[in-house]
SERO-4910 file (N, C-alpha, C, O; in steps of 0.05 Angstrom, whole numbers):
BEGIN
 pado doro    nc1    nc2    nc3   cac1   cac2   cac3    cc1    cc2    cc3    oc1    oc2    oc3
  Met    A     18    -24     -1      0      1      0     17     26     -1     11     46    -13
  Asn    A     41     23     14     57     46     15     68     53    -13     71     76    -20
  Lys    A     72     34    -28     81     39    -56     60     53    -73     66     72    -89
  Ile    A     35     45    -69     14     56    -84     12     87    -77     10    105    -94
  Ile    A     13     93    -51     12    121    -42     35    137    -54     32    160    -63
  Phe    A     58    124    -53     83    137    -63     79    144    -94     84    166   -103
  Phe    A     69    125   -108     66    129   -136     45    150   -141     48    167   -159
  Ser    A     23    151   -125      3    171   -126     15    199   -122      9    218   -136
  Asp    A     32    201   -103     46    226    -97     63    234   -121     63    257   -127
  Val    A     77    216   -134     94    222   -157     76    231   -179     84    250   -194
  Thr    A     54    219   -183     36    227   -205     27    255   -201     24    270   -220
  Gln    A     23    264   -176     14    291   -171     37    311   -174     33    335   -178
  Thr    A     62    300   -171     85    317   -175     90    320   -205     76    309   -221
  Pro    A    111    336   -212    118    340   -240    115    313   -257    123    292   -247
  Pro    A    104    315   -280    101    291   -297    129    278   -305    131    255   -311
  Ile    A    149    295   -303    176    283   -310    183    261   -293    192    241   -303
  Leu    A    178    264   -266    185    243   -248    167    218   -253    176    196   -252
  Asn    A    141    223   -259    124    202   -264    132    185   -290    130    161   -290
  Asp    A    142    200   -309    151    186   -333    176    168   -326    178    145   -335
  Ala    A    193    179   -311    217    164   -304    210    139   -288    222    118   -292
  Phe    A    190    140   -271    182    116   -256    169     96   -272    172     72   -268
  Glu    A    153    106   -293    137     88   -309    157     72   -328    152     49   -334
  Thr    A    179     86   -336    197     73   -355    212     51   -341    229     38   -354
***
């Protein structure tokens, strides 16, 4: 669950970070 929350936070932060995590 912690990971889901962390990812949710990243998604709300700059999309650049989200892209890096998705790759």
